[in-house]
N, C-alpha and C positions, 0 to 999 in steps of 0.2 A: 393590853388591858381591855377587858370586855366592858361595854358601856352599860351603866345602870338604866333600868326602865326602857331599854331598847328592845327591838324585835329580835327574833331568833330565826336563823335559816335552818330548816330541816331538810336534809338530803334523804329523800324517800325512795326506797326500792319498790318497784311495781312489777306486776306479772310480765313474763316474756311471751305469753300467749294465752294460757288459761287464766281467765280473770279470777278464778277461785284461789289462785296461788298468792293472793295478797295477804299480808299479815294483819292481825287485829290491831296491832300498834300503828301500822301504816294507815288503816282506815280511820282510827281515832285522830291521828295527826292531820290527815287531810280534812277531817270534819272541823278540827280546831283552828286550822290556818285561816288567816285573813286574806291570803292571796296565794294562788298556785302558779308557779312558773313552770311552763311545760314546753317540750320540744314541738309538739303539734297539738293545738288546742282541740282539734276534732278527735284525735286519738284519746287524749286524756278525758274528754267529755264522755266518751263511751264507758270508760272505767268509772267515772264519777256517777253517771246515770245508773250503772249496775248497782251501786251502793247508796243510791239516793242522796248524793252529796251535791250541794249547789254552792259554788264559790266563784269569785272573780278569777278569771284566767288571764295570764299574760304570756305571750310566746317568748321563749328563750332557746335559741338553737345555735348551730355552728356558724351561721351567717349573721348573727346579732352583733350590732356595733357596741362599742364601749358605753355609748349613751344608755343602752338598755341595762347594763350593769349598774350605772350611776342611778338610774331610776329605781332599781331594786334596793340599792343601798339607801336611798332617800326614804323608801318605805320602811326600812328597818329603823332608821332614825326616828320615824314617826311612831315607833312602837309596834309596827305591824309584824306579825309572824308570817313567814313565807315558807311554803313547801316547794322544794325543787324536785321535779320528776322528769323522767325521759319517756320516750314512747314505750320502751320495754326494758326492764332490768334496772340496774343500779346506776344512777347518775355518776359521771366522772370516769366511767369505764368506756373508752372509745366514743366519748361525746364531750362537749365543751363544759360540762359541769365543773371540772377542776378549775377552769378559769374564774368562774363566778365564786367558787369557794375561796380561792386565793385572794381575790379582791375583797370579799367580805371579811376574811380574817385580817387582812392588812388594814381594813377600816376599823377594826377593833370590835367586831360583832361575834357573837357565839354561833358556832355551826354544830348541829347535832345530827348524827347518823341514825337513820331508821332502816335497819338492814332488811334486805329482801332478796328476791330471786336474781341470779346471775347466770347467763348462759355458760360462762366458764365453769362455775361450780357444778352446774347441772350436767354437763358432758363429762366432767372429771368423775362425778359420782357413779357413772355407769361405764366408765372406760375399761375397768378390769385390768388395768396395768398400773405399775408403780408410778404414782404421781406425787411422791413426797417432795420431789424437786421438779419444777417446770418453769417455763417462761411464757408470758402472754404478750403477743405482739400486735394486738388490735387488727385493723384491716390492712391488707397489703396495698401498696401504692397501685394506682390505676395504670400508670405508664412509667414515668421516670422513677428509677430506683427499684423497679419490680424485680429485675434480675438479681440485684444485690440483696434484696430482701430475702428471696428464696435461697440464695446462696448461703445466707446465714442460717436459714431454717435447716438446710441439710447438714450444715457444719455443727449444729448444736448436739452436744452429748446428752442432753436431757430433753424430755418432750417439749414441743412448742405448740401452744394453743393460739389459734388465730380465728378471726371472723372472716366470712366471705359472703359475697352476694350471688344471687341467682345468675347474674350476667357473666360472672368471671370464675365461678368455682371450678368448673371442669377445666377451663383453660389454665388456671393456676395449678391444678393437680397435674396437668400435663407438663407444665414447666418444672414442677417438683420432680416428676418422673425423669425428665431429661437430665436433671442434675444429679439424681441419685435414685435409680430404680429399685434399690433395696429397701427404701423407706416403707414403713407401714403407716396407715392413717386410720383414724376413726372420725367419721363425718356424721355430725348430728344435724338433722334437718327438721325444721318446724317443731322444735322441742316444746313440749307441754301442750301442743295444739292437736287438733283432730287427726292430722296426717303425720304425726311424729314418727321419725324413723332414725335409727342409728345404723350406719353401714361401716363394717370393719373389714380390714384385709390389707394386702399389699397395695401400694398406690396404683399399680397396674390393674389389679382386680377391681378396685373401687371405680377407677375411670371406666373400665369395661361395663361395670354394673350400670352406671349412669348413661352410658352411650346406648345400652340395650333397653334402658327405661327412661327415655327422654322426658316423659311426662312427669317424672319425679324430680326433675331439675327445677324445682319451684320453692319459693319461700326463703327463709333465712337459714344460714349455715354457720356452724362452728366446727372447726377442724383441729384434731390433734395429730401432729406428725411425730413419729418416734422410731427409734431403732429396734430391731428384733431382739 
């Protein structure tokens, strides 16, 4: 049961790179919020400055303790409206936003989605392959479980979308290749940003491309692994 006269938690999608990709509704929500909970206050401040929005900020990220959740719930009890944002994209997708949402719902407060950009939807829109069915697996494990993770990727009969970092993307593609060299991949790099690039081909071809162009192993990556 939602509480009367209580604050609302707005889950706000923000740009994944190009600051002009924010929605009008997201701008109005940020302007109307009493408090903005964000992954990195410095990153969010750049977005807010771009749209001349000045609001109190509180950090909320993967290392935040439950006390931070309790603080935000107390603000909701006081009737404060809170906007939850991540550094890029939609909160709750490969970040701790889902934990806060669950606790806020359990406490009886309203949660309202403000849709925005997602790297998953962005890469799918330009994939050029059948993506009526797919699975999204977030970031691969750094060490423990990595082999098992990619074993499941190659065993999937439908496309698998996952995020990767500049430090591991080629190494993980090489592991994928070692498990099934027949896989094809679509790699989106720096989507919506100045150096946006989408590389397509067999996993071997894409690995070769990045090895021949090491200067392009930069930024943020989203990968689709699929069968021919």
